[in-house]
Every structure is written in C-alpha cells, then in structure tokens.
C-alpha positions in Angstrom: 5.5 11.0 23.9 4.1 8.0 22.1 3.0 5.2 24.6 1.8 1.7 24.4 -0.5 0.2 27.1 -1.7 -3.4 27.3 -5.2 -4.1 28.6 -4.0 -7.7 29.2 -0.3 -8.7 29.4 0.7 -11.5 27.1 3.8 -13.6 27.9 6.8 -12.5 25.8 7.4 -16.2 24.8 4.0 -16.3 23.1 4.7 -13.3 20.9 6.9 -14.1 17.9 10.1 -12.1 17.8 9.3 -10.5 14.4 5.9 -9.3 15.6 7.4 -7.9 18.8 9.9 -5.9 16.8 7.2 -4.6 14.5 5.1 -3.5 17.5 8.1 -1.8 19.2 8.9 0.1 16.0 5.3 1.2 15.7 5.1 2.2 19.3 8.3 4.2 19.2 7.3 6.2 16.1 3.5 6.4 16.2 2.8 10.2 16.3 -0.7 11.0 14.9 -4.0 9.7 16.3 -4.6 6.3 17.9 -4.0 2.7 16.8 -5.6 -0.2 18.6 -3.9 -3.5 17.9 -5.8 -6.7 18.7 -3.8 -9.9 19.0 -4.9 -13.5 18.2 -5.0 -14.4 21.9 -7.4 -11.5 22.7 -4.9 -9.1 24.1 -5.2 -5.4 23.0 -2.5 -2.8 22.7 -3.1 0.9 22.2 -0.7 3.3 20.5 -1.4 6.9 21.4 0.2 9.6 19.3 1.2 13.0 20.7 -0.7 14.7 18.0 -4.5 14.4 17.4 -5.7 12.4 14.4 -7.9 9.5 13.4 -8.4 6.4 15.4 -8.1 3.0 13.7 -8.1 -0.7 14.6 -5.8 -3.5 13.4 -6.9 -7.0 14.1 -4.1 -9.6 13.8 -5.2 -13.1 12.6 -1.7 -14.5 11.8 1.6 -13.2 13.2 3.3 -14.1 10.0 2.2 -10.8 8.4 4.9 -9.1 10.6 7.7 -10.7 8.6 6.1 -9.5 5.4 6.0 -5.9 6.6 9.6 -6.0 7.9 10.8 -7.4 4.6 8.7 -5.5 2.1 7.1 -2.5 3.9 3.7 -1.4 2.5 3.8 -4.1 -0.2 4.2 -6.7 2.6 1.4 -5.1 4.6 -0.9 -5.4 1.5 0.1 -9.0 0.9 -0.7 -9.8 4.5 -4.2 -8.4 4.0 -4.6 -10.4 0.7 -3.6 -13.5 2.6 -6.2 -12.9 5.4 -3.5 -12.4 8.0 -5.0 -9.2 9.4 -8.4 -7.5 9.4 -9.9 -4.1 10.3 -13.4 -2.8 10.8 -12.6 0.2 8.4 -10.0 -0.5 5.8 -9.7 3.0 4.4 -9.7 4.5 7.9 -6.8 2.3 9.0 -4.8 3.1 5.8 -5.4 6.8 6.4 -4.1 6.5 9.9 -1.0 4.7 8.7 -0.5 7.3 5.9 -0.7 10.2 8.4 2.1 8.5 10.3 4.1 7.4 7.2 6.8 10.0 7.6 7.5 8.7 11.1 7.4 5.0 10.4 9.5 5.1 7.2 11.4 1.9 8.0 8.2 0.0 8.0 6.9 1.7 4.9 10.0 1.0 2.8 10.9 -2.5 4.0 14.5 -3.8 4.1 17.1 -2.9 1.5 17.2 -6.2 -0.2 13.5 -6.5 -0.9 13.3 -2.8 -1.8 15.9 -3.5 -4.5 14.1 -6.6 -5.7 10.8 -4.7 -6.1 12.5 -1.8 -7.9 14.2 -4.1 -10.4 10.9 -5.9 -11.0 9.3 -2.5 -11.6 12.0 -1.5 -14.0 11.2 -4.6 -16.1 7.8 -3.2 -16.8 9.0 -0.4 -19.1 6.4 1.3 -21.2 7.8 0.6 -24.6 5.2 0.0 -27.2 5.1 -3.7 -26.5 5.6 -3.1 -22.7 2.7 -0.7 -22.6 0.3 -3.2 -24.3 1.3 -5.8 -21.7 0.9 -3.5 -18.8 -2.4 -2.2 -19.9 -3.7 -5.7 -20.6 -2.8 -6.7 -17.0 -5.3 -4.2 -15.6 -7.9 -3.2 -18.2 -8.4 -6.4 -20.1 -9.6 -8.5 -17.2 -13.1 -8.1 -18.7 -15.6 -5.4 -19.4 -18.2 -7.3 -17.4 -16.1 -7.0 -14.3 -15.9 -3.2 -14.5 -19.5 -2.8 -15.5 -20.5 -4.6 -12.3 -19.4 -1.8 -10.1 -18.6 1.4 -12.1 -21.5 3.8 -12.7 -23.5 3.4 -15.9 -21.2 5.8 -17.8 -18.4 3.3 -17.3 -16.1 6.1 -16.1 -12.9 4.9 -14.3 -11.5 8.2 -13.1 -12.2 10.8 -10.5 -15.6 12.4 -10.5 -16.2 16.1 -9.5 -18.9 16.6 -6.9 -20.5 20.1 -6.9 -23.1 19.4 -4.1 -23.9 17.2 -1.2 -25.6 13.9 -2.2 -24.7 14.3 -5.8 -25.0 10.9 -7.6 -21.8 9.4 -9.0 -22.9 9.4 -12.6 -23.8 13.1 -12.4 -20.5 13.9 -10.8 -18.7 12.0 -13.6 -20.6 14.1 -16.2 -19.5 17.3 -14.3 -15.9 16.1 -14.5 -16.3 15.8 -18.3 -17.9 19.2 -18.5 -15.1 20.9 -16.4 -12.4 19.3 -18.6 -14.2 20.6 -21.7 -14.3 24.1 -20.2 -10.6 24.1 -19.3 -9.7 23.2 -22.8 -12.3 25.6 -24.3 -14.0 22.8 -26.4 -16.6 24.1 -28.8 -18.9 22.5 -31.5 -17.1 21.5 -34.7 -13.6 21.3 -33.2 -11.5 18.2 -33.7 -10.3 16.6 -30.5 -7.9 13.7 -29.9 -8.5 11.8 -26.6 -5.3 10.0 -25.5 -6.5 7.0 -23.5 -10.3 7.0 -24.2 -11.2 4.2 -21.8 -14.7 2.9 -22.4 -15.7 6.0 -24.3 -17.3 8.2 -21.7 -15.7 11.5 -22.6 -15.8 10.7 -26.3 -19.5 10.3 -26.1 -19.9 13.5 -24.0 -17.8 15.6 -26.3 -19.5 14.3 -29.5 -23.0 14.4 -28.2 -23.2 17.3 -25.8 -20.5 19.5 -27.2 -20.7 18.6 -30.9 -17.0 18.0 -31.3 -15.4 15.6 -33.7 -13.6 13.0 -31.5 -10.7 10.6 -32.2 -10.3 8.4 -29.2 -7.3 6.1 -28.9 -6.5 3.2 -26.6 -4.3 0.1 -26.5 -6.8 -2.0 -24.6 -8.6 -4.3 -26.9 -11.5 -4.7 -24.4 -11.9 -1.0 -24.1 -11.6 -0.4 -27.8 -14.3 -2.9 -28.7 -16.6 -1.6 -26.0 -16.2 2.1 -26.9 -16.7 1.5 -30.7 -19.9 -0.4 -30.0 -20.9 2.4 -27.6 -20.5 5.1 -30.3 -22.5 3.0 -32.8 -25.3 2.4 -30.3 -25.4 6.1 -29.6 -25.5 7.0 -33.3 -22.2 8.9 -32.9 -20.0 6.8 -35.1 -19.6 9.6 -37.7 -18.5 12.0 -35.0 -16.5 9.7 -32.7 -13.8 7.4 -34.1 -12.3 4.9 -31.7 -8.9 3.6 -32.7 -6.6 0.8 -31.3 -3.3 2.7 -31.4 -0.4 3.8 -29.2 -0.3 7.6 -28.6 3.2 7.7 -30.0 1.9 6.5 -33.4 -0.8 9.1 -33.8 -0.5 11.4 -36.8 -2.4 14.5 -38.0 -3.4 17.7 -36.4 -6.2 18.4 -33.9 -7.8 21.6 -32.5 -7.8 20.0 -29.0 -6.2 17.2 -27.0 -7.8 15.5 -24.0 -6.4 12.9 -21.7 -8.0 11.7 -18.5 -5.8 9.8 -16.0 -3.7 8.2 -18.7 -0.5 10.0 -17.9 0.0 7.9 -14.8 0.6 4.8 -17.0 3.1 6.5 -19.3 6.2 5.8 -17.2 8.8 8.5 -16.2 11.1 7.5 -19.0 8.5 8.5 -21.6 7.1 11.6 -20.0 8.9 13.9 -22.5 7.6 11.8 -25.4 4.0 12.2 -24.2 4.1 16.0 -24.0 6.1 16.1 -27.2 3.3 14.2 -29.0 0.7 16.6 -27.6 2.7 19.6 -28.9 3.2 17.8 -32.3 -0.5 17.0 -32.9 -2.0 20.3 -31.6 -2.7 22.8 -34.4 -1.3 26.3 -33.9 -3.4 28.0 -31.2 -4.7 24.6 -30.1 -5.4 23.7 -26.4 -5.3 20.6 -24.3 -7.0 19.5 -21.1 -5.3 16.8 -19.0 -6.6 15.1 -15.9 -3.6 13.8 -13.9 -3.1 12.1 -10.5 -0.2 13.8 -8.8 1.9 13.0 -5.7 3.0 15.6 -3.1 6.1 17.5 -4.2 7.6 16.8 -0.7 7.5 13.0 -1.1 8.2 12.7 -4.9 11.9 12.3 -4.6 11.6 9.3 -2.3 8.6 7.9 -4.1 10.4 7.7 -7.5 13.2 5.7 -6.0 11.1 2.8 -4.8 8.3 0.6 -5.8 4.9 0.7 -4.0 1.9 -1.6 -3.8 0.1 0.1 -6.8 3.1 -0.4 -9.1 3.6 -4.0 -8.1 0.0 -5.2 -8.1 -2.3 -2.7 -10.0 -0.5 -0.6 -12.6 2.8 -2.2 -13.6 5.1 0.4 -15.2 3.1 3.3 -13.7 4.5 6.4 -12.0 2.8 9.5 -10.6 4.3 12.9 -11.2 4.4 15.8 -8.8 3.2 19.2 -10.0 6.7 20.5 -9.8 8.0 17.7 -12.0 5.3 18.5 -14.6 6.3 22.1 -15.0 9.6 21.6 -16.9 8.1 18.9 -19.1 5.4 21.3 -20.3 7.9 24.1 -20.9 10.4 21.8 -22.7 7.6 20.6 -25.1 6.8 24.2 -26.1 3.5 24.3 -24.3 2.0 26.9 -21.9 -0.1 26.3 -18.9 -3.4 28.1 -19.0 -4.9 26.9 -15.7 -5.1 24.2 -13.1 -7.8 22.9 -10.9 -7.3 20.5 -8.0 -10.0 18.2 -6.5 -8.3 15.4 -4.6 -11.0 15.1 -2.0 -13.5 14.4 -4.8 -11.3 11.5 -5.7 -11.4 10.2 -2.1 -15.2 10.3 -2.3 -15.2 8.6 -5.7 -13.1 5.8 -4.3 -15.3 5.4 -1.3 -18.3 5.0 -3.6 -16.5 2.6 -5.8 -15.6 0.4 -2.8 -19.3 0.4 -1.7 -20.4 -0.6 -5.2 -17.6 -3.2 -5.5 -18.7 -4.9 -2.2 -22.3 -4.8 -3.2 -21.5 -6.4 -6.6 -19.1 -9.0 -5.3 -21.5 -11.9 -5.6 -22.2 -11.1 -9.2 -18.5 -10.5 -9.9 -17.6 -13.9 -8.4 -20.1 -15.6 -10.7 -18.2 -14.2 -13.7 -15.4 -16.7 -12.9 -11.7 -16.2 -12.3 -12.2 -13.9 -9.3 -11.4 -15.5 -6.0 -11.2 -14.2 -2.4 -7.6 -13.1 -2.8 -8.6 -11.0 -5.8 -11.5 -9.5 -3.8 -9.1 -8.5 -1.0 -6.5 -7.2 -3.4 -9.1 -4.8 -5.0 -10.5 -3.7 -1.7 -7.0 -2.9 -0.5 -6.3 -1.0 -3.7 -9.4 1.2 -3.5 -8.9 1.9 0.2 -5.2 2.6 -0.3 -5.9 5.2 -2.9 -8.7 6.7 -0.9 -6.3 7.2 2.1 -3.8 8.8 -0.2 -6.3 11.5 -1.3 -7.7 12.0 2.2 -4.2 12.8 3.5 -3.3 14.9 0.4 -0.2 12.7 -0.3 -1.9 12.4 -3.7 -4.1 14.9 -5.5 -5.8 15.0 -8.9 -5.7 18.0 -11.2 -7.2 19.2 -14.4 -4.4 21.0 -16.3 -5.1 23.4 -19.2 -2.3 23.8 -21.8 -2.0 25.7 -25.0 0.3 25.8 -28.1 1.3 29.1 -29.5 
C-alpha cells in the first residue's frame, strides 16, 4: 500500500488547504516508484509506491502551484514550473515518474471539469483550416531560424533521429533517419518526390544530393521556406530541389514518391482524411510514401482525444497525435496499402535528451537574440522533458510507415 512518511512534521496550519489536498491525493494513489516532496519550510515527505520504478524529487518553492494543478491538471503543473513555483534536480526524470503513475492519479492529470472544458474549447478554436494552419505553424516555427540554429544539430533537423550504435553523434543519427525513410519508401535516383512539411530542408537536401531524386518540398512557414530555398541554392541543388510555400491541400501534379516527417501531428483530427486523400491523389500509380509520425498508445487515445494537454495549449496549437489503430482505417479509406512499419520511440527519448542538453548550453546565446525570457526558457525545458518522459514510458512512440498506391 502507498504510504507517506514525514521526516519532520509540519503544523497543519502552516500547510495551505489546497496543497494538503494535493499531497493527500498523491499519497493515496502513488503506485510506481518513489517521490520525494520537499516543502518550503524544509520538511520532506516520501511517497512510496507498491511497485518498483524510478525515484524523483519535487521541490516546492511556492504553494500556489497546487491550486494550478487542482484546476488544470498537467497544464497547471507546467504553468507552475514556468512560474518558478517548483523545481527538481532532474526534470525529465520527475515527469517520467509522474507519467508512470498517470493512470493512478487521473484526477490530478485532468484537472477539474470547468477548466478541462475551457482548455478544450480553446483548443477547438485552433482548427487547422488553411488560415488556421498558417497561424498555428507561425506560432511555433516562425519564432526565428536563429533560435533553432542555436541548439539543433548542423543539419537543422527537428524530428527524431535514429541511433544505430552507442555514442552515435546526433547529426549522424539524423542522417540515418533520412536514410531509413528513403529505404522504407524505396526511393531511387531520378524519381520525383513530394515532401509534405519540408522543415528547413534536411531531407530534401539528402534526397536530392545522396539519392539523386527530384524533390518538391512544401511548407507554410515563411521562415523555413526562406531558409530551405537558400540552403538548396548554397548546396548547388536548386535544379533538383524546389521549395514551395504552399498548403498540402493545394498541391497539384503527380509524384513517384511522397515523404512526410512529423508533419501529420499538426494536421488536426478533422483533416486527417484530407491528408491521406491528398497523398493518394498525388501518388502516381505504383507510387509509394514514407511517413514519420508520432503516435500515442492505443490504450490512452480515447481519453487523450477528449481533452487538451500542455503540448496543445503551449507548443503546437491545433495539433493531435494519432494512435496506430486510428491510422489504419484512414489509410484504407484513402485507397492506400501499408507496406511496413518501424518503431523507434526510445530513439526519440534520446534525441530529446540531447536537444535539452544543447538548449541549456546555448541559452546564453539564445537570450542575446532578444525576446526570450526566463519564462520562455522554462517553458521549452518543460516541453522537451515532457516529451522525453512520454517516449521513455511508451505512452508515445514514433514510427516510419511505408504506404503504396496500386
């Protein structure tokens, strides 16, 4: 049975009611691993789960964060960190411990019904129509190429790498990701390929230079478009790699192959059929596609799709992760056939760990760019650690999915 012990007893009058309720809820439901809670006055509480698991420490700086959690669940917990109301020696480790207990502390994860409805309605306002998509993408990707260049690897790749050996450098692992996607879509020299959501042009450059394909890369981020076009020019690849500022729904023509790397998550559930329909429409007969998609565990998808989480509110407005089971009928209804799938979620956890290290090391330079304050730093650190914890616990995964058109 879960137990709470106090190394030093604190008078009940000194512990705010909201925090006392939060601590009791945690104590009654903590099941996996150990959580040490250090209070502002110096007292320490230990929550011991009945099942083995990770150990983590939560250091309370301001009791007000408890009200945020009781009202808004994981969103409130993130906001408490952004406000400096709590700390931890290992952010990703703490979030992993909480994720492993999330099924048992559901009330704390979801928040109260009123705030849950408020967040859901706000999320629904971020529909990915053509104009909505541009606004949502601008909110994340157009905060400046210099910001991303400060902490991404030199290939400017903002998606999961694939590590094939211990100690593999991040840039090499990103190249391996590109190579594995090319293999799953059977990409050969001379073939035409449409890349939906080309980012800063990493895969477009790889496919044009190393495979010899003819690439059309599309994005609706002005910053990424301008960077990728200049990248192709500098690499002498402009004749083989054309970067266009266009919505995927407006693409015309036929292509031998379609690639898309972690763009599907930004499509929005309402538009999932349109996305796969467009792939089917532009693929030439016998054509193939390779998609890299972040997925959420089938077992939690039903609950996840009914609420708004921290990522949807603060990082990717309008976004939604699919489960693998949810993808299957979309593929079939579009007249496409699955040719293979590879899963590598733990590689994403490692990618995120390295990104967090690079982000922290680059923070002084990032701050000098202007417009990035301490709250922003804490928001992004929470985002990277939150995602890492999701992959470490397998609540989220990342797949490379091969598709074909008859």
